Backbone and ligand atoms as CSV (ligand in chain L), in Angstrom:
chain,resi,resn,atom,element,x,y,z
A,1,UNK,N,N,0.843,-1.206,0.000
A,1,UNK,CA,C,0.000,0.000,0.000
A,1,UNK,C,C,0.873,1.248,0.000
A,2,UNK,N,N,0.228,2.351,-0.293
A,2,UNK,CA,C,0.976,3.603,-0.328
A,2,UNK,C,C,1.088,4.202,1.070
A,3,UNK,N,N,2.264,4.731,1.346
A,3,UNK,CA,C,2.540,5.341,2.654
A,3,UNK,C,C,1.578,6.512,2.910
A,4,UNK,N,N,1.109,6.582,4.146
A,4,UNK,CA,C,0.216,7.686,4.532
A,4,UNK,C,C,0.855,8.536,5.627
A,5,UNK,N,N,2.134,8.248,5.932
A,5,UNK,CA,C,2.770,8.982,7.027
A,5,UNK,C,C,3.887,9.904,6.525
A,6,UNK,N,N,5.133,9.394,6.471
A,6,UNK,CA,C,6.260,10.277,6.145
A,6,UNK,C,C,6.552,10.424,4.658
A,7,UNK,N,N,6.157,9.443,3.839
A,7,UNK,CA,C,6.378,9.513,2.394
A,7,UNK,C,C,5.051,9.273,1.677
A,8,UNK,N,N,4.128,10.187,1.780
A,8,UNK,CA,C,2.811,9.985,1.170
A,8,UNK,C,C,2.917,9.626,-0.310
A,9,UNK,N,N,2.255,8.530,-0.665
A,9,UNK,CA,C,2.237,8.116,-2.067
A,9,UNK,C,C,3.262,7.060,-2.417
A,10,UNK,N,N,4.291,6.897,-1.588
A,10,UNK,CA,C,5.335,5.910,-1.881
A,10,UNK,C,C,4.837,4.520,-1.493
A,11,UNK,N,N,5.108,3.537,-2.343
A,11,UNK,CA,C,4.700,2.160,-2.048
A,11,UNK,C,C,5.515,1.638,-0.861
A,12,UNK,N,N,4.838,1.025,0.087
A,12,UNK,CA,C,5.527,0.538,1.284
A,12,UNK,C,C,4.835,-0.716,1.806
A,13,UNK,N,N,5.637,-1.717,2.177
A,13,UNK,CA,C,5.073,-2.974,2.675
A,13,UNK,C,C,4.617,-2.859,4.128
A,14,UNK,N,N,5.042,-1.818,4.820
A,14,UNK,CA,C,4.645,-1.645,6.224
A,14,UNK,C,C,3.315,-0.903,6.367
A,15,UNK,N,N,2.814,-0.374,5.276
A,15,UNK,CA,C,1.542,0.349,5.333
A,15,UNK,C,C,0.386,-0.641,5.238
A,16,UNK,N,N,-0.441,-0.649,6.238
A,16,UNK,CA,C,-1.606,-1.531,6.242
A,16,UNK,C,C,-2.885,-0.717,6.296
A,17,UNK,N,N,-3.997,-1.419,6.388
A,17,UNK,CA,C,-5.286,-0.714,6.434
A,17,UNK,C,C,-5.431,0.112,7.705
A,18,UNK,N,N,-4.737,-0.335,8.777
A,18,UNK,CA,C,-4.786,0.412,10.034
A,18,UNK,C,C,-3.662,1.446,10.133
A,19,UNK,N,N,-2.912,1.644,9.086
A,19,UNK,CA,C,-1.814,2.607,9.104
A,19,UNK,C,C,-0.471,1.901,9.072
A,20,UNK,N,N,0.573,2.623,9.402
A,20,UNK,CA,C,1.926,2.064,9.378
A,20,UNK,C,C,2.077,1.075,10.530
A,21,UNK,N,N,2.503,-0.132,10.195
A,21,UNK,CA,C,2.634,-1.179,11.222
A,21,UNK,C,C,4.068,-1.294,11.730
A,22,UNK,N,N,4.966,-0.429,11.257
A,22,UNK,CA,C,6.344,-0.482,11.745
A,22,UNK,C,C,6.390,0.072,13.168
A,23,UNK,N,N,7.400,-0.350,13.934
A,23,UNK,CA,C,7.592,0.120,15.302
A,23,UNK,C,C,7.504,1.647,15.360
A,24,UNK,N,N,6.731,2.169,16.248
A,24,UNK,CA,C,6.472,3.598,16.458
A,24,UNK,C,C,5.625,4.200,15.339
A,25,UNK,N,N,5.170,3.362,14.413
A,25,UNK,CA,C,4.228,3.823,13.389
A,25,UNK,C,C,4.789,4.757,12.346
A,26,UNK,N,N,6.098,4.719,12.166
A,26,UNK,CA,C,6.699,5.613,11.185
A,26,UNK,C,C,8.127,5.187,10.894
A,27,UNK,N,N,8.654,5.636,9.757
A,27,UNK,CA,C,10.088,5.449,9.482
A,27,UNK,C,C,10.874,6.285,10.477
A,28,UNK,N,N,12.152,5.944,10.631
A,28,UNK,CA,C,13.033,6.737,11.480
A,28,UNK,C,C,14.047,7.452,10.593
A,29,UNK,N,N,14.586,8.534,11.097
A,29,UNK,CA,C,15.554,9.312,10.310
A,29,UNK,C,C,16.852,8.535,10.100
A,30,UNK,N,N,17.574,8.917,9.059
A,30,UNK,CA,C,18.848,8.265,8.758
A,30,UNK,C,C,19.875,8.605,9.836
A,31,UNK,N,N,20.954,7.849,9.863
A,31,UNK,CA,C,22.048,8.109,10.800
A,31,UNK,C,C,23.237,8.669,10.006
A,32,UNK,N,N,24.274,9.079,10.710
A,32,UNK,CA,C,25.436,9.707,10.071
A,32,UNK,C,C,26.052,8.811,8.996
A,33,UNK,N,N,26.104,7.508,9.250
A,33,UNK,CA,C,26.700,6.570,8.288
A,33,UNK,C,C,25.946,6.526,6.962
A,34,UNK,N,N,24.711,6.938,6.959
A,34,UNK,CA,C,23.891,6.893,5.740
A,34,UNK,C,C,24.206,8.030,4.774
A,35,UNK,N,N,24.860,9.083,5.247
A,35,UNK,CA,C,25.126,10.237,4.389
A,35,UNK,C,C,25.881,9.800,3.124
A,36,UNK,N,N,25.344,10.154,1.979
A,36,UNK,CA,C,25.964,9.790,0.705
A,36,UNK,C,C,25.305,8.600,0.032
A,37,UNK,N,N,24.426,7.936,0.713
A,37,UNK,CA,C,23.756,6.761,0.153
A,37,UNK,C,C,22.658,7.201,-0.822
A,38,UNK,N,N,22.523,6.476,-1.922
A,38,UNK,CA,C,21.510,6.802,-2.929
A,38,UNK,C,C,20.089,6.552,-2.431
A,39,UNK,N,N,19.938,5.799,-1.362
A,39,UNK,CA,C,18.596,5.447,-0.874
A,39,UNK,C,C,18.024,6.487,0.093
A,40,UNK,N,N,18.792,7.515,0.402
A,40,UNK,CA,C,18.296,8.583,1.284
A,40,UNK,C,C,17.284,9.428,0.509
A,41,UNK,N,N,16.118,9.636,1.092
A,41,UNK,CA,C,15.088,10.477,0.466
A,41,UNK,C,C,14.553,11.474,1.499
A,42,UNK,N,N,14.069,12.599,1.007
A,42,UNK,CA,C,13.466,13.595,1.897
A,42,UNK,C,C,12.027,13.195,2.179
A,43,UNK,N,N,11.642,13.387,3.430
A,43,UNK,CA,C,10.275,13.043,3.822
A,43,UNK,C,C,9.717,14.175,4.673
A,44,UNK,N,N,8.533,13.961,5.199
A,44,UNK,CA,C,7.904,14.998,6.026
A,44,UNK,C,C,8.597,15.143,7.379
A,45,UNK,N,N,9.440,14.149,7.766
A,45,UNK,CA,C,10.174,14.251,9.039
A,45,UNK,C,C,11.674,14.457,8.809
A,46,UNK,N,N,12.051,14.743,7.579
A,46,UNK,CA,C,13.473,14.919,7.267
A,46,UNK,C,C,13.953,13.764,6.417
A,47,UNK,N,N,15.251,13.491,6.442
A,47,UNK,CA,C,15.807,12.438,5.595
A,47,UNK,C,C,15.516,11.058,6.179
A,48,UNK,N,N,15.018,10.168,5.331
A,48,UNK,CA,C,14.756,8.776,5.727
A,48,UNK,C,C,15.327,7.866,4.638
A,49,UNK,N,N,15.350,6.572,4.933
A,49,UNK,CA,C,15.846,5.585,3.984
A,49,UNK,C,C,14.667,5.023,3.189
A,50,UNK,N,N,14.824,4.916,1.883
A,50,UNK,CA,C,13.740,4.380,1.052
A,50,UNK,C,C,13.734,2.851,1.058
A,51,UNK,N,N,14.774,2.227,1.640
A,51,UNK,CA,C,14.873,0.768,1.617
A,51,UNK,C,C,14.551,0.122,2.958
A,52,UNK,N,N,14.761,0.847,4.059
A,52,UNK,CA,C,14.551,0.234,5.381
A,52,UNK,C,C,14.128,1.325,6.372
A,53,UNK,N,N,13.092,1.071,7.162
A,53,UNK,CA,C,12.565,2.131,8.016
A,53,UNK,C,C,13.394,2.476,9.261
A,54,UNK,N,N,14.362,1.621,9.632
A,54,UNK,CA,C,15.157,1.904,10.838
A,54,UNK,C,C,16.656,1.849,10.503
A,55,UNK,N,N,17.174,2.905,9.872
A,55,UNK,CA,C,18.581,2.909,9.448
A,55,UNK,C,C,19.570,2.605,10.565
A,56,UNK,N,N,19.289,3.056,11.770
A,56,UNK,CA,C,20.215,2.826,12.885
A,56,UNK,C,C,20.449,1.334,13.101
A,57,UNK,N,N,19.391,0.543,12.966
A,57,UNK,CA,C,19.519,-0.916,13.151
A,57,UNK,C,C,20.356,-1.535,12.043
A,58,UNK,N,N,20.280,-0.963,10.845
A,58,UNK,CA,C,21.053,-1.504,9.713
A,58,UNK,C,C,22.553,-1.370,9.940
A,59,UNK,N,N,22.943,-0.375,10.735
A,59,UNK,CA,C,24.362,-0.149,11.003
A,59,UNK,C,C,24.800,-0.733,12.344
A,60,UNK,N,N,23.890,-1.273,13.108
A,60,UNK,CA,C,24.216,-1.757,14.449
A,60,UNK,C,C,25.198,-2.925,14.436
A,61,UNK,N,N,25.115,-3.769,13.429
A,61,UNK,CA,C,25.975,-4.954,13.391
A,61,UNK,C,C,27.047,-4.872,12.320
A,62,UNK,N,N,27.368,-3.656,11.878
A,62,UNK,CA,C,28.387,-3.499,10.832
A,62,UNK,C,C,27.856,-2.653,9.702
A,63,UNK,N,N,28.392,-2.864,8.505
A,63,UNK,CA,C,27.999,-2.059,7.349
A,63,UNK,C,C,26.609,-2.455,6.868
A,64,UNK,N,N,25.798,-1.463,6.579
A,64,UNK,CA,C,24.441,-1.699,6.064
A,64,UNK,C,C,24.534,-2.441,4.733
A,65,UNK,N,N,23.795,-3.532,4.622
A,65,UNK,CA,C,23.880,-4.338,3.393
A,65,UNK,C,C,23.122,-3.715,2.220
A,66,UNK,N,N,22.367,-2.659,2.471
A,66,UNK,CA,C,21.674,-1.965,1.380
A,66,UNK,C,C,22.438,-0.726,0.915
A,67,UNK,N,N,23.476,-0.357,1.609
A,67,UNK,CA,C,24.191,0.893,1.334
A,67,UNK,C,C,24.763,0.911,-0.082
A,68,UNK,N,N,24.575,2.039,-0.761
A,68,UNK,CA,C,25.087,2.167,-2.131
A,68,UNK,C,C,26.424,2.893,-2.150
A,69,UNK,N,N,26.807,3.494,-1.064
A,69,UNK,CA,C,28.010,4.333,-1.041
A,69,UNK,C,C,29.193,3.677,-0.330
A,70,UNK,N,N,29.015,2.466,0.150
A,70,UNK,CA,C,30.094,1.772,0.856
A,70,UNK,C,C,30.332,0.434,0.169
A,71,UNK,N,N,31.574,0.201,-0.169
A,71,UNK,CA,C,31.924,-1.068,-0.810
A,71,UNK,C,C,32.676,-1.938,0.186
A,72,UNK,N,N,32.338,-3.195,0.234
A,72,UNK,CA,C,33.025,-4.136,1.112
A,72,UNK,C,C,34.184,-4.732,0.327
A,73,UNK,N,N,35.361,-4.631,0.894
A,73,UNK,CA,C,36.543,-5.214,0.230
A,73,UNK,C,C,36.757,-6.628,0.725
A,74,UNK,N,N,36.865,-7.542,-0.225
A,74,UNK,CA,C,37.129,-8.936,0.130
A,74,UNK,C,C,38.583,-9.222,-0.193
A,75,UNK,N,N,39.333,-9.557,0.834
A,75,UNK,CA,C,40.762,-9.805,0.639
A,75,UNK,C,C,40.978,-11.245,0.186
A,76,UNK,N,N,41.829,-11.381,-0.827
A,76,UNK,CA,C,42.185,-12.722,-1.299
A,76,UNK,C,C,43.701,-12.858,-1.251
A,77,UNK,N,N,44.196,-14.067,-1.220
A,77,UNK,CA,C,45.641,-14.290,-1.222
A,77,UNK,C,C,46.217,-13.848,-2.564
A,78,UNK,N,N,47.436,-13.341,-2.517
A,78,UNK,CA,C,48.089,-12.904,-3.755
A,78,UNK,C,C,48.418,-14.090,-4.655
A,79,UNK,N,N,48.785,-15.202,-4.061
A,79,UNK,CA,C,49.132,-16.386,-4.845
A,79,UNK,C,C,47.872,-16.964,-5.474
A,80,UNK,N,N,47.888,-17.045,-6.788
A,80,UNK,CA,C,46.719,-17.588,-7.468
A,80,UNK,C,C,46.904,-19.091,-7.651
A,81,UNK,N,N,45.842,-19.793,-7.424
A,81,UNK,CA,C,45.890,-21.247,-7.527
A,81,UNK,C,C,45.123,-21.670,-8.772
A,82,UNK,N,N,45.799,-22.463,-9.622
A,82,UNK,CA,C,45.132,-23.002,-10.799
A,82,UNK,C,C,44.275,-24.175,-10.321
A,83,UNK,N,N,42.964,-24.078,-10.423
A,83,UNK,CA,C,42.095,-25.132,-9.905
A,83,UNK,C,C,42.328,-26.496,-10.547
A,84,UNK,N,N,42.736,-26.504,-11.831
A,84,UNK,CA,C,42.984,-27.774,-12.513
A,84,UNK,C,C,44.229,-28.459,-11.945
A,85,UNK,N,N,45.291,-27.663,-11.751
A,85,UNK,CA,C,46.521,-28.213,-11.178
A,85,UNK,C,C,46.292,-28.652,-9.734
A,86,UNK,N,N,45.542,-27.874,-9.003
A,86,UNK,CA,C,45.270,-28.221,-7.611
A,86,UNK,C,C,44.499,-29.530,-7.530
A,87,UNK,N,N,43.581,-29.720,-8.475
A,87,UNK,CA,C,42.798,-30.949,-8.514
A,87,UNK,C,C,43.688,-32.156,-8.832
A,88,UNK,N,N,44.594,-31.998,-9.822
A,88,UNK,CA,C,45.501,-33.093,-10.193
A,88,UNK,C,C,46.452,-33.419,-9.049
A,89,UNK,N,N,46.918,-32.361,-8.375
A,89,UNK,CA,C,47.840,-32.553,-7.259
A,89,UNK,C,C,47.144,-33.329,-6.137
A,90,UNK,N,N,45.918,-32.963,-5.870
A,90,UNK,CA,C,45.155,-33.639,-4.811
A,90,UNK,C,C,44.890,-35.099,-5.201
A,91,UNK,N,N,44.582,-35.334,-6.476
A,91,UNK,CA,C,44.314,-36.699,-6.946
A,91,UNK,C,C,45.589,-37.535,-6.884
A,92,UNK,N,N,46.746,-36.919,-7.212
A,92,UNK,CA,C,48.027,-37.616,-7.183
A,92,UNK,C,C,48.413,-38.028,-5.781
A,93,UNK,N,N,48.126,-37.206,-4.822
A,93,UNK,CA,C,48.494,-37.535,-3.438
A,93,UNK,C,C,47.644,-38.680,-2.897
A,94,UNK,N,N,46.472,-38.869,-3.428
A,94,UNK,CA,C,45.602,-39.959,-2.983
A,94,UNK,C,C,46.091,-41.311,-3.492
A,95,UNK,N,N,46.696,-41.322,-4.709
A,95,UNK,CA,C,47.155,-42.580,-5.306
A,95,UNK,C,C,48.320,-43.180,-4.543
A,96,UNK,N,N,49.152,-42.355,-3.936
A,96,UNK,CA,C,50.362,-42.828,-3.267
A,96,UNK,C,C,50.046,-43.666,-2.033
A,97,UNK,N,N,48.890,-43.511,-1.492
A,97,UNK,CA,C,48.561,-44.241,-0.260
A,97,UNK,C,C,48.262,-45.684,-0.497
L,1,SF4,S1,S,20.347,1.755,2.540
L,1,SF4,FE1,FE,21.474,1.638,4.503
L,1,SF4,S2,S,23.026,3.267,4.301
L,1,SF4,FE2,FE,21.479,3.672,2.734
L,1,SF4,S3,S,20.074,5.104,3.699
L,1,SF4,FE3,FE,19.256,3.029,4.018
L,1,SF4,S4,S,20.028,2.403,6.017
L,1,SF4,FE4,FE,21.255,4.156,5.352
């Protein structure tokens, strides 16, 4: 249904026939970590997130998984392993037994 509280007209899954069913009956404002994210939108209560109604909770356990402005770096070993050679090596070690 369409939001009837902070983002009138925006489609929202928390909007029900009895109004907003999210905790406290409304979205919450963004937190400092959200600055720069593409999902920040202006609402009747200031800046809110268009993807999740409680931005503070999204950052409570680390980086928000919806954030568009933060990239997670995955570290890999510098030594590259050829999967075919690794497979042959593993198969060869089994034959010796
Ligand atoms: S997607 Fe995450 S970082 Fe972006 S505004 Fe929403 S809560 Fe903040």
